[in-house]
N, C-alpha and C positions, 0 to 999 in steps of 0.2 A: 818483399811482399808481392804475392801473385795478383793477377788481374781480378780474380774472382773475389779477392778480399778488399778491392778498392772501394772507397766510399762512393756511392752513387751520386750523380749530379742532383743538386737540389731542385725540387719541383715547387712551383708556386701554388698558392691556394691551400685548401685543406680545412679541417675543422679547427675550431679554436682550442688551444691548449695553453695552460699556464706556462710561463717561461721556465718553471722548474721541471716540467715534464720532458723527459727525454726517451723517446721510443727506442726499443732495441731493434737494430737493423741487422740484416743478414751477415754483413761483414764483421759486425761486432760479435755475433755468435761464433763465427768461424775463428776469430782471433782469441776468444776466451780461452784461458788456460787455467787449470787447477793445480794446486800444490801437490806434489808427490808425497805419499805417506812415508812413514819411517821404515826402518829395516824390517819390522815384523809384517810388512805387507798388509796392514790394516787399511781399510777404506775402499774406495772404488777403483776399478780397473781403468787405467787411463785410456786404453784403446777403446773400451766401451763408451766412455764419456765422450771422447772425440768423435766416434761414430755417430752417436746420438746428436751431438751438436751439429754435425754436418747435415744430418737429416732435418733437424729443426731449421737450419739456415736455408736449405733447399726449399722447404715448405714456405718459409717466410718470403723467399725470393719469388716464388710462384704467386703468392698473394699480392705482393707489391707490384708484380708485372700485370696481374689482372686489374688491380686498382688503377694503374697508370693507363691501361687500355680503356677502362671505363671512363676515366677523366678525359681522354682524347675523344672518345665517342660522344661524351656529353658536350664537349666544346664544339664539335662539328654540328651537333643537333641545335645547340644555342645559336651558332652562327646562321644556320639555315632559317631558324625561327625569326631572328632579327631581320634577315633579308626579306622574308615573307611579310613580316609586319611593316617594313618600310614600303614594300610594293603595295600593300593594302592601303597604307596612309596616302601614298601618292595617287592611287586610284580614286580614293574618296575625295581628295582635294581637287582633283581634275574634274570631278562631276559637279562640284559645287556643294553648298550646304543642303543636305537632305536630312529629313527627320529620321 
């Protein structure tokens, strides 16, 4: 199995999904194979199917990468907000109780 088909590391967080929900990941799309048709060559051209699956997997990988970048950026912003809130709370308690 090549590196591009490896299962990505699990990320924490995310939206709630039922335990029965299983999202399709890029590596799953890349590994998906279809049955070959009989001798009469009826059905889909395997090369076309695999080409399309590769395209879908690449698009999904780009979406997952953008989502991961967004989550990292959100974490940085949340951390900065928490620091700012802590500084504001310390500044308020240092001045004493004011209306």
